[in-house]
GUGUBA-83751 format. One record per residue: z, y, x of N, C-alpha, C in turn; residue in three letters. Coordinates in steps of 0.001 Angstrom, whole numbers, padded with zeros to 6 digits, always signed. Last residue first. Layout:
N
ZYXZYXZYXala;...
REM end
This chain:
302
-003683-009032-001999-003170-009890-002784-004463-010800-003877val;-004882-006437-001024-005208-007855-000757-004988-008776-001359gln;-002953-004637-002903-004489-004599-002960-005375-005924-002363his;-000228-005348-001455-000779-005570-003085-002151-005439-003164val;-001155-004241+001159-000591-005224+000726-000594-005699-000610arg;-001487-001127+000221-002403-001908+000582-002343-003651+000796ser;+001187-000438-000719-000353-000796-001927-001410-001293-001485ala;+002409-001046+001446+002858-001672+000400+001596-001543-000380gln;+001347+001526+002946+001778-000136+003299+001645-001175+002322glu;+001565+003426+001370+000605+002984+001764+000036+001737+002459val;+004523+003884+000838+003642+003367-000365+002051+003219-000018phe;+005157+004413+003770+005352+002684+002750+004801+003098+001950asp;+004055+006671+004355+003431+005521+004747+004280+004239+004436asp;+004853+008629+002613+003762+008078+002556+003263+006755+002988glu;+007983+007806+001314+007638+008323+002244+006028+007458+001925his;+009431+008300-002108+008904+007325-001124+008280+008433-000037leu;+011914+008370-004495+011369+009376-003369+010708+008454-002255ile;+012215+007458-008098+012130+007050-006582+011312+008074-005628val;+013756+008838-010683+012773+008770-010011+013277+008433-008395thr;+015391+008268-012341+015608+007630-011670+014546+007612-011028glu;+017564+011578-014382+016328+010531-013874+016289+009493-012758ala;+019480+012363-015469+019987+010927-015056+018400+010441-014531gly;+019671+015007-015588+018871+014247-016555+019001+012735-016342lys;+020952+016297-013208+021313+016737-014575+020681+015767-015631lys;+019757+014771-010694+021448+015093-011534+022038+015432-012797glu;+017338+014447-011239+018710+013001-011106+020013+013408-011415arg;+016438+016856-011424+016303+015636-012759+017119+014536-012624asn;+016854+017864-009223+017462+018295-010193+017552+017097-011242glu;+015592+016140-007475+016594+016098-007105+017729+016727-008499ile;+012888+016693-008821+013463+015506-008641+014908+015493-008284val;+012841+019512-007783+012505+019193-009514+013205+017481-009445ala;+012133+019339-004905+013857+019980-005547+013707+019505-007253glu;+009998+018212-005030+011186+017294-004353+012821+017895-005079ile;+008298+020197-005790+008191+018782-006676+009787+017876-005848lys;+008814+022293-004328+009426+022439-005781+009117+020925-006400arg;+010548+022364-001178+009454+022337-001792+009554+021989-003412gly;+012906+022360+000117+012618+021330-000078+010662+021026-000411tyr;+015747+024121+000736+014422+024026-000078+013758+023475+000519thr;+017801+024430+002749+017949+024808+000724+016733+025352+000131ser;+017059+024215+004933+017919+023538+004625+018098+023579+003123tyr;+013261+024193+005425+014744+025054+005421+015715+024164+004897ala;+011298+022439+006893+011671+022921+005838+013131+023382+006074trp;+009847+021642+009065+010866+022542+009259+011023+022999+007938cys;+007988+019251+008904+009146+019121+009655+010079+020223+009823pro;+005759+019639+006163+006568+020521+007231+007855+019944+007810ser;+004445+016244+006093+004749+017239+005448+005476+018441+006404ser;+002499+014120+006703+002484+015088+007641+003048+016421+006735gln;+003269+012434+004533+003505+012098+005992+003342+013327+007041ala;+003870+013448+001647+003102+013073+002542+003430+013080+004099gly;+006071+011600-000897+006091+012974+000086+005012+012277+001245ile;+006058+010392-003676+005707+010195-002744+005122+011727-001829val;+008083+009688-006499+007497+010931-005862+007123+010616-004372leu;+007793+007449-009534+007689+007632-007749+007660+009133-007561tyr;+008549+007559-012273+009318+006524-011210+009184+006655-009837asp;+009354+010297-014241+008076+009580-013233+009312+008997-012455leu;+010944+011651-016317+010100+010586-016701+009733+009855-015388gln;+010937+014074-015419+012234+013430-015740+011806+011971-015684ala;+007835+015071-013480+008940+015335-014531+010204+014433-014810val;+006445+016630-011398+007572+015724-011345+008128+015464-012452ala;+002799+016220-012189+003974+017025-012182+005371+016121-012225asn;+000759+014530-012033+000487+015996-011658+002115+016554-011040asn;+000131+011367-011387+000765+012462-012412+000926+013628-011437lys;-001280+008324-011852-001114+009406-011170-000824+010561-012016pro;-000347+004800-012579-000670+006124-013389-000140+007375-012497ile;-001757+001824-011496-000599+002898-011624-001262+004144-012625gly;-003337-000116-010889-003100-000377-012675-001744+000508-012557asp;-004632-000174-008717-003096-000688-008785-002648-000835-010365leu;-006322+001775-008930-006729+000711-008346-005833-000402-008753lys;-004791+004077-009430-005351+003539-010443-005715+002277-010122arg;-003656+004464-006497-002991+004128-007807-003621+003442-008721val;-006231+005082-005337-005414+003913-004704-004120+003506-006132met;-006421+007595-006453-007224+006406-006780-006909+005403-006492leu;-004341+009144-005317-004500+008822-006795-005299+007852-007328gln;-005463+009449-002733-004353+008311-002990-003706+008021-004428leu;-007778+010708-003160-007608+009424-002682-006650+008544-002892glu;-006796+013124-003719-007661+012509-005130-007786+010767-004990lys;-005351+013683-001755-004537+013400-003075-005388+012515-003879arg;-006914+012114+001238-006625+013198+000550-006031+013067-001096thr;-005110+010032+003705-006485+010637+003113-006057+012013+001897gly;-003107+009972+005241-003931+008735+005353-005126+009164+004474thr;-001354+012042+005554-001869+011352+006605-003240+010804+006732arg;-001132+014813+003034-000768+013310+003689-001927+012869+004815ala;+000833+017504+002850-000187+016818+003240+000204+015547+003499pro;+002682+017362-000752+002671+018067+000606+001512+016974+001356gly;+003471+014930-002927+003449+016197-002509+003595+016184-001204thr;+002613+013160-006249+002133+013185-004658+002699+014443-004523phe;+003707+010745-008073+002929+011979-008143+002970+011842-006254cys;+003201+008049-010622+003160+008432-008855+002792+009759-009509phe;+004506+005293-012421+003780+006744-012478+004128+007590-011527thr;+003526+002073-013423+004319+002994-012964+003569+004435-012518arg;+001616+000001-014198+001844+000805-015248+002983+001845-014949gly;+001891-001729-011112+001030-001772-012486+002249-000586-013291ala;+003614-000905-009120+002445-000381-009296+002260-000499-010698phe;+007032-000652-007334+006139-001410-008295+004935-000414-009106glu;+007947-001317-003619+007194-000207-004773+006875-001405-005927ile;+011220-001604-002743+010106-002616-003102+009438-001708-004310cys;+012718+000666-000065+012324+000169-001815+010962-000405-002019cys;+013487+001094+002185+013534+000436+001592+013389-000631+000298asn;+013384+004137+002018+012692+003697+003047+012337+001807+003076arg;+013463+007013+000300+013950+005189+000009+013400+004102+000919asp;+013797+010167+001561+013120+009019+000972+013917+007445+001006cys;+015527+011854+002775+015439+012157+001003+014761+010626+000450leu;+015339+011623+005265+016850+011231+004614+016780+011567+003063ala;+013097+013013+005922+012670+011644+005904+014486+010957+004959thr;+013268+015405+005379+012730+015040+004439+012718+013807+004812phe;+014609+016550+007878+015367+016283+006763+014765+015340+005909pro;+014583+016134+011057+013053+015856+010008+014354+015592+008591leu;+014690+018620+013599+015765+017932+012597+014520+017599+011222leu;+014142+018846+016915+013434+019157+015629+014504+018147+014565ala;+015763+021224+019059+015916+020189+018579+014961+019976+017273pro;+014684+024705+019301+015499+023944+019536+015134+022710+019118ser;+012503+026419+019425+013130+026401+020489+014078+025415+020487ala;+009561+026264+017650+010969+026408+017828+011381+026385+019428thr;+006107+027334+015961+007275+027179+017089+008506+027370+017099gln;+004531+026388+013708+005580+026579+013817+005670+026558+014941met;+001375+024981+013719+001771+026151+012716+003565+026552+012744phe;-001594+024791+015556-000246+024989+015776+000636+026143+014656asn;-003942+022642+013854-003185+023782+014515-001813+023858+014571glu;-005655+020500+012622-005780+020938+013979-005154+022172+014462asn;-005058+019689+009744-005975+021014+009965-005965+021317+011729tyr;-003741+017526+010598-004824+017397+009538-005836+018448+009697ile;-001618+017886+012203-002813+016921+012604-003867+017019+011912ala;-000131+020395+013435-000723+020033+012458-002089+018959+012569asp;+002422+020780+015918+001292+020472+015253+000754+019843+014026his;+004760+022923+016880+004581+021716+015817+003202+021843+015796phe;+006068+023169+020026+005283+023622+018914+005004+022521+018217val;+007219+022641+022269+008150+023164+021181+007211+023995+020160pro;+007561+019345+023250+006623+020810+023116+007150+021412+022134asp;+009413+017773+023663+008980+018263+024587+008148+019577+024505asp;+012239+017675+021299+010949+017613+021514+010513+018153+022890ile;+014980+015479+020137+014784+016400+020830+012882+016166+021163ala;+015732+015264+016781+015213+015034+017861+014762+015704+019330gln;+019029+014721+015205+018258+015756+015849+017313+014975+017026glu;+019936+012588+012131+019951+012973+014146+018915+013907+014457thr;+019995+012080+009760+020161+013323+010491+020391+013806+011955phe;+019957+009322+009738+018840+010148+009470+018943+011307+009501ser;+022716+008694+010708+021754+008592+011530+020427+009218+011340gln;+023633+008483+008040+023854+009263+008769+023205+009374+010021cys;+022394+006174+006928+022139+007322+006210+022471+008205+007318tyr;+023254+004054+008323+021797+004352+008513+021414+005499+007824glu;+026218+004471+007930+025338+004532+009812+024077+004959+008961leu;+025778+003409+005384+026791+004695+005806+026373+005064+006939leu;+025239+000888+005598+024668+001531+004691+024988+003322+005243glu;+027148-000581+007367+025916-000341+007660+024905+000754+006803thr;+029830-000379+005755+029215+000730+006846+028075+000636+007339lys;+028626-001949+003285+028621-000345+003258+029152+000425+004298glu;+028708-004171+004718+027470-003982+004161+027308-002263+004163his;+031185-004094+005564+030018-004294+006425+029135-003534+006104asp;+033537-002262+003089+032603-003702+003922+031693-003459+004816asn;+035892-000383+003036+034955-000391+003375+034235-001514+003969val;+038381-000152-000206+037549-001413+001025+036539-000705+001622ile;+038708+000992-002276+039753+001064-001278+039299+000782-000367gly;+036473+001067-004502+037606-000014-004444+039076+000115-003032asp;+035330+003598-003721+035704+003189-004961+036952+002192-005386ser;+034042+004281-001673+035692+004082-001267+036204+003949-002693leu;+031312+003983-002006+032015+003144-000871+033396+002900-001076ile;+031249+006109-003990+031111+004828-004480+031886+003839-003063arg;+032401+008606-002300+032991+008198-003360+032667+006508-004070asn;+029708+008552-000425+031604+008284+000242+032478+007939-001295val;+027781+009142-002484+027795+007928-001390+029064+007695-001067leu;+028647+011511-003196+028221+010658-004221+028190+009059-003439glu;+028539+012823-001022+029926+012810-001882+029795+011975-002784trp;+025928+012886-000498+026709+012350+000921+028625+012058-000143val;+024652+014425-002483+024224+013318-001845+025620+012412-001369glu;+025929+016940-002125+025815+016065-003426+025884+014879-003292asn;+025137+017937+000154+026031+017504-000004+026679+016688-001330phe;+022517+018145+001448+022623+016978+001305+023999+016659+000684pro;+022119+019872-001563+021753+018877-000703+022127+019445+000661trp;+024642+021785-003281+023707+021598-002550+023346+020445-001963phe;+026728+021621-005147+025504+021865-005808+024355+021149-004829glu;+029087+021247-003436+028867+020282-003794+027627+020198-004667his;+030035+023466-002467+028769+023738-001810+028351+021995-002777phe;+032646+023288-002863+032125+024759-003299+030743+024622-003266leu;+034327+021453-001267+033769+021324-002735+032829+022477-003517asn;+035230+021216+001085+034447+022244+001003+033424+021648-000627his;+037544+019651+000556+037915+020709+001468+036931+021611+000615val;+035932+017124+000318+036876+017468-000927+036790+019298-000665ala;+034724+016748+002802+033921+017211+001423+034347+017624+000842leu;+036875+015772+004207+036224+016972+004385+035540+017542+003402trp;+037802+013766+002864+038786+014967+003090+037812+016022+003429glu;+035041+012317+003277+035640+012299+001966+036726+013894+001853lys;+035986+012005+005951+034429+012858+005564+034617+013024+003958leu;+038152+010195+006312+038084+011710+006927+036643+012696+006371gly;+036971+008256+005205+038223+008717+004593+038179+010430+004869val;+035052+007123+007241+034696+007585+005660+035588+008199+005293val;+036892+007075+009593+035907+008029+009248+035313+008021+007922glu;+038280+005124+008700+039059+006238+008929+038051+007467+008794gly;+036747+002563+008743+036942+003409+007318+037655+004726+007269gln;+034031+003434+010923+035289+002753+010553+035785+003506+009206ile;+030905+002611+012133+031340+002965+011328+032665+002762+011054ile;+028554+003371+014960+029500+002464+013979+030439+003068+013238met;+027480+004427+016946+026429+003552+016044+027279+002803+015464lys;+028362+006791+018051+028866+005274+018705+028241+004372+017723asp;+027057+008951+016150+026805+008871+017619+027455+007613+018531ala;+027792+009150+013441+026935+008214+013633+026506+007955+015058ala;+029588+011164+013354+029673+010118+012921+029072+008722+013285ile;+027320+013096+014266+028831+012886+015069+029323+012058+014629gly;+025854+013392+012117+025334+013210+013353+026361+012460+014280gln;+027410+014642+010188+026851+013143+010180+026320+012505+011260leu;+028215+016868+011167+029131+015818+011574+028461+014556+011007ile;+025843+018234+011513+026326+017897+012468+027338+017056+012528gly;+025527+018334+008306+024103+017888+009077+025005+017666+010775his;+027441+020228+008079+027513+018956+007198+026631+018160+008117leu;+026714+022706+009330+027864+021828+009711+027900+020346+009247arg;+024381+022990+007426+024183+022781+009124+025439+021916+009343arg;+026068+023614+005009+024986+022447+005282+025161+022081+006809ile;+027426+026051+006101+028170+024747+006080+027355+023437+005410ala;+025498+027535+006090+026271+027584+007203+026655+026352+006899glu;+024460+027989+003726+023515+027213+004673+024425+026806+005945thr;+026508+028630+002475+026465+027582+002236+025586+026968+003122ala;+026587+031675+003456+027751+031209+003918+027340+029231+003371val;+024094+032049+002195+024360+032203+003809+025691+031414+004078arg;+022989+030414-000378+023623+031665+000171+024103+031518+001659pro;+020183+028648-001230+021426+028923-000701+022281+029968-000071ala;+018212+030642-003354+018238+029818-001732+019616+029886-001482met;+017029+032615-005025+017274+031078-005408+017416+030259-004188ser;+016944+034780-003833+017838+034796-004537+018428+033198-005267pro;+014544+034556-002193+015839+034481-001490+017036+034076-002675thr;+011806+033497-002178+012790+033942-003498+014215+033425-002787asp;+010027+032363-000076+010691+033914-000075+011547+034499-001259phe;+009304+030265-001188+010700+030150-000025+010597+031718+000213ser;+007471+030710-003026+008654+030208-003406+009938+030665-002095his;+004924+030417-001069+005418+031478-001740+007004+031462-002278cys;+005032+027746-000034+005722+028862+000487+006318+030284+000096leu;+004585+026236-002456+005829+026282-001900+006258+027452-001072asn;+001569+028104-002487+002779+027833-003676+004125+027571-003131leu;+000809+026767-000684+000895+028146-000467+001853+028703-001470leu;+000726+024280-001368+001652+023887-000016+001709+025627-000001glu;-000946+023726-003357+000409+023511-003493+001213+024100-002434glu;-003082+024654-002240-002518+025457-003668-001051+024926-003443arg;-003368+022410-000200-003439+023788-000002-002829+024555-000682glu;-003643+019971-002447-002945+020353-001748-002540+021757-001010asp;-006171+021018-004258-004888+021037-004376-004077+020990-003806glu;-008323+023216-001693-007680+022197-002257-006305+022457-003178asp;-009978+026046-000953-008463+025900-001367-008647+024548-002287ile;-012334+026802+001642-012143+026251-000136-010811+025939-000063tyr;-013420+027448+003390-013775+028660+003012-013273+027856+001386asn;-011945+026860+005879-013367+026119+005443-013619+026637+003949asp;-009970+028399+006487-010872+028060+007407-012060+027647+006771ala;-007611+028799+004539-009246+029498+004195-010331+029175+005587leu;-005895+027892+005795-005823+027305+004572-007222+027644+004196ile;-005154+028728+007944-005615+027532+008301-006252+027000+006782arg;-004619+031410+007290-006138+031468+007975-006261+030066+008068lys;-002496+031041+006042-003402+031691+005127-005056+031343+006332leu;-000391+030375+008182-000892+029380+006630-002029+029907+005792thr;-001134+032643+009469-001491+031570+010177-001499+030313+009584leu;+000306+034684+007579-001013+034813+008474-001681+033489+009127val;+002904+033556+007363+001825+033872+006285+000546+033460+006768val;+004317+033459+009897+004226+032260+009662+003368+032542+008185ile;+004120+036287+010299+003281+035439+011068+003122+033575+010672asn;+005564+037710+008685+004340+037973+008533+003567+036547+009264phe;+008533+037684+008563+007643+035767+008272+006380+036327+008199pro;+008071+037890+012056+008219+037186+011021+008820+037628+010184lys;+004875+039530+013530+006592+039457+013297+006656+038807+012377val;+002374+039721+014292+003029+039126+015101+004736+039062+014777thr;+001489+041368+012057+001143+040039+012133+001682+039361+013142his;+001387+044060+011994+002658+042982+011610+002333+041645+011718phe;-000929+045133+012189-000352+045577+013123+001497+044919+013081pro;-001990+044827+009578-002314+043761+010637-001443+044040+011876ser;-001829+045108+006515-000876+045133+007688-000862+044723+009203his;-004485+044622+005864-004075+046279+005618-002844+046376+006540met;-004234+042157+005703-005073+042670+006635-004989+044252+007049glu;-002473+041592+003667-002207+041099+005258-003084+042108+005964leu;-004344+042525+001717-003191+042956+002012-002338+042819+003341trp;-006062+040298+001477-006301+042008+001935-005272+042812+002099glu;-004395+038138+001221-005507+038159+002292-006011+039912+002474lys;-003511+038840-001215-002902+038303-000443-003428+038872+000955leu;-006339+038728-002763-005368+040109-002831-004374+039853-001681gln;-007066+036154-002502-007670+037153-002018-006948+038589-002102his;-004736+034744-003863-005294+034493-002283-005776+036026-001947val;-005550+035865-006210-004060+036277-005968-004245+035734-004431glu;-007920+034934-006882-007775+036206-007087-006650+036707-005825glu;-007651+031812-006792-008268+033017-005743-007907+034205-006013asp;-003822+031454-007973-004966+031473-008031-006201+031952-006798thr;-001633+029837-008145-001815+030268-007125-003276+030461-007628val;+001258+029062-010375-000099+028925-010171-000590+029902-008918val;+004018+029799-011165+003731+028653-010754+002485+027942-010696gln;+004256+032846-011784+003513+031970-012857+003134+030149-012346asp;+005371+033403-009722+005832+033702-010640+005122+032854-011852met;+003739+033654-007072+004889+032524-007470+004999+032314-008849ala;+003401+036195-006729+002435+035223-006711+002634+034086-007346ile;+006248+037510-006277+005418+037476-007749+004014+036751-007751gly;+006610+036089-003928+007321+035532-005171+006542+036103-006276val;+004558+037606-002513+004584+036406-002462+005526+035503-003402met;+005730+040325-002943+004516+039907-003188+004271+038450-003401leu;+008309+040143-002019+007975+040362-003175+006468+040205-003726gly;+007675+039900+001093+008511+038929+000277+008291+039243-001308lys;+006224+041905+001417+005745+040933+001869+006437+039730+000972leu;+008126+043905+001323+007179+044019+000285+006407+042484+000370arg;+009821+043403+003404+010281+043249+001860+009243+043536+000753glu;+008003+043965+005308+008399+042585+005207+008872+042172+003501ile;+007861+046677+004964+006550+045788+004891+006911+044831+004628ala;+010507+047517+005569+009835+047536+004276+008427+046973+003972arg;+010161+046803+008539+011283+046445+007266+010796+046491+005628arg;+008479+048380+009670+008345+047135+009477+009466+046047+008714val;+009811+050976+009073+008306+050758+008254+007968+048823+008395glu;+011874+050904+010261+011800+051113+008954+010388+050702+008482thr;+010549+050469+013004+011556+049403+012765+011757+049691+011070leu;+009234+053136+013250+008437+052453+013282+009243+050966+012625gln;+011506+054925+013613+010464+055467+012210+009704+053883+011972ala;+012963+054397+015507+013571+054152+014385+012677+053807+013240his;+010888+054885+017531+011209+053794+017532+011797+053378+016078met;
REM end
């Protein structure tokens, strides 16, 4: 039994190393996918063990049609990067982030904000200032400081903070299996309520400008392929981009993006946008696919 456990651990560490190695050049080639598939087949006895099962299910889904499109390559690249544990938040930071999620949910529980809660939240964040480089610590810290800058929390600011806190509320699910509507696959199982953190990253009230603006897409979309969404941008005189550069105007997150992003990694393009905002003063707006499509359709009809 001990020998078998050692073999599993060794295989898991090899798998993590293989995934990180594939992602080193920021590209996933057909040859690398083929090698990963062969390696997984050689280790078939471990396919039910995490994280083997996640990689195996993802790879099977991506290879089901014997073709890997741009969205699938990005998904696989993000999965590879998720195994790069040194770049992820340390365990203590992850625990603090989860606690902050709970605090935000607790503040929103009575559907009202009072000044004492804002002050208390700032004091708690100040005590945990070691984690301010991690999202959502950095975002909450900036929001609270702005609200308290004049020493008064007005009604508009209370509403803004309440809506932000509510976006971190866990959602009970009847079926413990997340279902991917695009590929008709069950790709993750959980015994816990679902938290959808990527929606909190999106500006749901943004009035989108299209002409002359740059758009980049990430994550699987519900309304069409990436090429179709890029064509929509071109028809409205916008400019599609493949990378999340500092000058990017909009990053659009696909509505089918995984609801199980880890607390410390949200996908390379999203992380790039957050980093560009913090370090380069970028003003990239993060959009939800539904809002992008709704406004694009409205402008197109005018």
